N, C-alpha and C positions, 0 to 999 in steps of 0.2 A: 777196562771192562774185561778184555779177554782173558787178561792172566787172573783175574778174579773167577771166570766161569772156569778155567783151566784147572785152578787150585780146588775148586768145588768138585769137579769131574773127578781129579786126581784122588779125592778122599772116599770116593765111592768103592765099594768091593764088587767083585764080578757078578755076584746075585742082583745086585741093584742096578749095575749097568743092562743086564739082560732083561729086567723089569722095564727099564726106559726104553729098550729097544722094541719090545712087544707093545708096549703103550704108544710109541710114536707109529709103529705099523698100525695100529687100531685107528690113530687120528688120520694118518693119510688115507687109509681105507674108507673112512667116512667121508673125507674130502672128496676122493676120488668117485664114490658113489654120488655124492651130491652133483658133482660136475657132469659126469656123463650120464646122469639117471633122469628120468622122466621130468623131474622137477627142478633140473639144475638150470644153470644161467643160460644156456644155449637152447633151452626149450620154450615154448610157449604155451599157454593154459589150454591149448584147444585139445581135446581128447580123442579125436580122428573117429567121430561119429557122425555120419549123415542120416537123419531118420528119412524112411520111406525110399531108400536107395539101395543098391547091391555094391557099392563101392566103399571102401576103406582108405583113408588117406593117412599119409604117413607125415606126421610133423617134422618140420625141419629140425635138424640137430647136429651133433658132431659126426654121426655115422660110425661105421666101423674102424675106420682108418683114423679118424681123430679120437675115437674112444681108446684105440690102442696106443696110439702117442701120448694120450694122458697117462694111461697105466704105466708105460715104459718110464715116462719123466718122474712120476712118483716112486716107482721102483727104485730108479737111480738116486733120487735124494734119500730114500730109506737107507740103500746100501752105503752110501757116501757118510751118512750119519753113523750107521752101525760101525763102519770101519773106523772112524774117528774116534768113537766112544770106546771101542774094544781096545784100539792101539794105545790110545793114551792111558796113563796110569803111573803110579809110583815105580821108579825103576829100581830094580834090585842093585844092591850095592856092588860096584865091581871090585877086583884087587887093588885098583889105585885109589878107590875111595875109602878104603878101611883105614 
């Protein structure tokens, strides 16, 4: 299966590869926003409102450090995919291959 994927990727030109990289960035951005956002898997449905009080409660979640780790991990995934996609491709013929 890996060989089939590599052959398919090798047939793409540079413009198509760039479009795939930008699309992958959008997908990871949406996933990251869902993970660290207020409706993500680490948030509960309480919206931090207590009537007739002067207090605001912060619902549990990832926090700033956890959010930073999620974004760093997604950035590494995006960079690795981009490097793999831009590195692969049809190789120009060498002097030996002529």
